[in-house]
N, C-alpha and C positions, 0 to 999 in steps of 0.2 A: 504493499501499500505505499503510496507518497506520501511525504510530508505536508504537499500543498493543501491538501485538504479543500476546504467552504474557498481560505484564502486563495487556493490556486485558481478555483472555478473564477471567482473575482477577476484574478489576475489576469486569467485567459481573456475575461469579456471586456477590460479594461483596454487589453491591449491591440484590438481587433479595430482597423480600419474603420470607419462609419461609411463608406463609398467603396462601392466594386470589391471583388474578392480581392484577400490579402493574398501575396507572391509567398506561401507557404513553402514552395520549391524551392525558393532561394534561402530559406531559412534552416540552420542547423545548429539549433542551441543544445547545452547540454541535457541528457536525460534527466527528468527530476523522480523519476518512478512511475508506478501505476495508478492510476484514478478507479474508485468503486464506480466506473461510469460503463456501462455496455449499452450496445443496439441491438435489440431485438432482431428477428428474423421477420417479425412484422411492421418493422420501422419505426417501434418505440423505442426512445430514449429512454434511459435508467440513470438515475444517480444516487446512487447507496439504496438499492432495490427498490426506489419510486419513482413511478414515469416523470418524467418532466415534462410540467403540462403546460409551459409557455412555447408557444409557436415559436418567438422572437428570440427565446434563448437557445432552443434546438437550430433554427436557422444561424444564427452565430455561430456556435459551436461546430456545425456542419461546415461554416465556410473557412475552419481555420483545422480541418481534418487531413490528414496527410496519411499515406501509406507506403511502408517501406518494407518490401518482399510479402509477406504473410500477417504483417503487424499493423495494427492503426493507432495514430498519435493525434494528439490534440497541439498544435503547436503555436509559437511566439515567436517573437526574437530573441526571447529572454529564457523561454525554456520548454521541454517538450515533455508530456506524461502521454502515456498510455491507456486504452482501453480496450474493451473488446467488443468485436464486433461478429454475431451469429453467422451471419451469410453476407450481404453485403450493406452499405451503411444508408440506402436510399432506395425508396418504393417509386415506382412510375404510377401515377394514379388517373390520371387524365390524359386523352388523346386527341389531338385534333389533326382533320386529313386536309391539306391542302396543295395546291398544284399552283407549280411555279415554270420556268423555263427547265428546271432540271426534271420534271414532270411532278409525279406524285411524291408528297414531304411530307412525314410524319413528325409530329410536335408533342411532344411527352412532357407532362407537369411533373414534376416529383413530390414527394410528401415534405420537400423543405421550400415548395414553390418556385425553384428552378424550372424554366424552360429552356429542354434540349431538342434540337432538331436531328434524327436520326439520318445519317451520311456518314461521309468519308472522315470526319474528325469523332464522330458519334455512333461507334458501331454499335447495331444488335449483334446478341449471339443468342443461341439455343441450347442450354445444357441438358444432356440426357438425366433423367432421373432413375432410381432405383426400379421404381416400378415399371417403367417402361416409355414416362411420359415426357416431355420437354419444362424446362423452365427457362424463361426468357430473361435476358437481362439487356440493359442500355447503358452504355459507356457515359457518364455524367462528364467527368473531368479528371487530370491527374491520376489515372488507375484507380477511379473512384465508380463503383459502377450502383444502379439502380435494378431492384429487382422488379419487372412487369406485372402488374397484379393480374391475378386470373381473367379477369372480365376485359382489361386490355388485349390479354392472350386471346381472346375470343374474337375481339377484332378485330386481332392482326391473321386470323385465320382466315375469316371473313376476307380479308382484303388480299388475302396469297393469291399465289397465281404459280404455274410449272414453267422451270425454265430450264433447258441443259446444261450443264454445269461441267465441264472435263469428260462430256461424252454420256453423263447419268442424267435422267431427269430427274429435278429437285423441285420440292415444293418449298415456297420460302415468300419472302414478301420484298416490295421495293419502298426504298425512301431515300429523296436527293441522289438519285442516280445510281445504289448501290443497290444490288440483289441480296439478301440476307436468308441464306439456306436454312429452312428449318430441318426438314428430313427429306429422305428418299420419296419420290412422289409415289411409288408404288404400294408404300407403308401408308401413306394416308389416303389413295383409293380404298387401300382395305379396310381401313379404318371407317371409312365413309360407308 
């Protein structure tokens, strides 16, 4: 457990710039220990076992979240504290479909109110589950990902199409000029 405790949370909050995302990738402060903080698989942030109810505070902490390998940290220019992330730190909770010169663009709102357009800089990926299903993820920023909620996953399937990739028919979805394969098209046809 970090010595920082509540003072550490207040210190992190005080050190965050008020506009835009902080440049956490440029910060390499000393490690100060682990906080009793975790981000549950359902996107809920907990501190000392209690959900953090203030959305503004969650957004603030999310803005200074950094991933190094398989570990996650909250960082400021002066300190770095560890926390537990059960799956990924964000959830994609809303989808807007638009069209522009690149064709279909899928815009996602995260549970921290970031809007992210899937495309070359923000990939979609579909990880297989032990039960044979898929868990969809969206790259948000700096090696941080959002799990796409089940309801939005169904929307993505509705928007899906078949394309031949490397000689194999694949089922997937297009956004920002990129095709994101979900599964072999024959498996999808068998399921339908």
